[in-house]
N, C-alpha and C positions, 0 to 999 in steps of 0.2 A: 773263769771266763767262759761263756758259752759260744757256739758256733756263729751265732748271729752278730755278736759284738766285735769278733776278729775282723771281718772284712771292713767294718765301719772304722776301726782302730787303724788298720792299714791304710785305707783311704786318707783319713786325716793325718796319718804319719807321712803319707806322700805328698799331701798339700802342704804341711810344714815344710818338708824338705824343698819343695819347689819354691816356697816363699822365701826360704833361707838363701837359695841360690839366685833368685831373681831380685832379692831386695837391694843389693849393692847397685845393680844396674838400674833399677827403677829409681833409686836416690840420685845417681848421676843424671838421668835424663830430667828429673824434676828440678835439679839445680841449673841445668842449662837452659830452661825455659826462660824467655825474656819477660821482664817485668819493669813497671815503673818504679823508680826509686822514690823515696819520700821527698828528696830535694828536688826531683824533677816534677812531682805533683805540685809542690810548693811553688816553684818557679813558674808553673803555668798559670798563675794567679793573674787575673786582668788587672790593668792599670786602674790605680785610685779605688782599689777594692780591699776590704778587709776580708780575707779567706780564712775560714775556720775549718777544723776537723773535729769530729767526735771523738777520736782517739790521739793519743800521743804520736810523735813522728809523722804527722800530716797523713794520717790514714783513718779509714772508716768514712762515714758519711761526710761530704764536704758541702759547706754552706758559704756562699759569697754574699757579703754585707757591703753593699756600695750605696752609690748616690743615686741610682735610677730611681726617680719618682720621690726622692727624699731631699730635703733642702740640706746642703752642707752647713755644718756648724751647729747643728741640733741633734739632741739625744732621740734614739728610736729604740723600740722593743725589737730584740732580735729575732722573735718569732716562736711560736710554740714548740717546735720541733727542736730547736736550737737552745732554748731557755735552759740553764743549768746542765748543759751537755757538752760544752766546748772544752777540749783538752789540748789543742795546739792551734796556732795562729800565725799569720803571715800577713803583713800590710805591704801592698805593691803601690808605691806612688813615687812618681819621679816630678811631681808638681809641687813639692815642698809643703804638703799638706800633712797634717797628723791624724791618726786614728785614735779614737778613745774607747775604752771599755769600762763597764761598771757592773758592780755586783747586783745592784738593784735597779728596777724601773718604777719610778722615777729615780734618776741617780742622785746619790748623795755623797757624802765624803769616801766611800769606797769605790774609788775610779782611779785609772791610770790613762796614760798615753803611750803611743808608739809611733815612732818616726818613719818616714818612707824606708822601706826594705826592712823594717824591724820584724822580728820574728821570735817565736818560742815554740820549740818542739815538744815541750812537756810542761804543762801549766802546774804540774804537781809540785814543780820546783819553784813556783812563783807565789807570791803572797800580796794581798791587799794590804792597805796602810794600817789596818787593824791586826795584822799578821795571820789572817786566815788564809787558807789555800785558795788560790784562784781557780784550780782545778775544777770543772764542772759546776762553775758559780756564776758564769757571765749571763746577765739578763739585758743589758743595754749596750749600744754603741753609738758612735757618732763618727763622722768624716769631717776634718776640719776644712776650711777654706783654703784655695790654693795660696801659697806664698806666705804662709804664717811666719812670723818671726820666732814665736815661741808658742808652747802649749798653752790653751786657755780652756777653762771649762765651758764647754758647750751649753747653749741655751736649752730649755726645755721645749720640745716639739708639741705639737698639736695631739692631744690624747685621742681625738677623734679619727686622725690620720694614723695613728700607730706610734705617736711619740711618746716621749716619756717626760 
């Protein structure tokens, strides 16, 4: 070892020792920081809205799919950012409506419904009727009309207005 490498080694050794001493304290400080739990994020979903997230456990980018500007009871394209990116969802409805999701737009036989307060924190554990994974494969959604007695396949919306 030459004379120039020794001080650098010693300084690195001191840095490593300092990190080793401070690491447990840093870990405690990091774990004490407040953060929103996945359940709290999902519970903040607006009424009559299908809230979706890019990642499981209601994390990552959140997209709220609702009735604003959309007729209830019709299929709509989820949007280019959301298309085939949804990994968890929560439908918040106290009105007796159902939410619907479909693998394709226009919707075909690969669709399912979600009742009010229905949720799934990890779509990797869910399957379409053809037994393929629902994870990262939703392209269409619908919000049913209030007070539905049972789920019914929504009508196809106007393609010009973003419907399926």
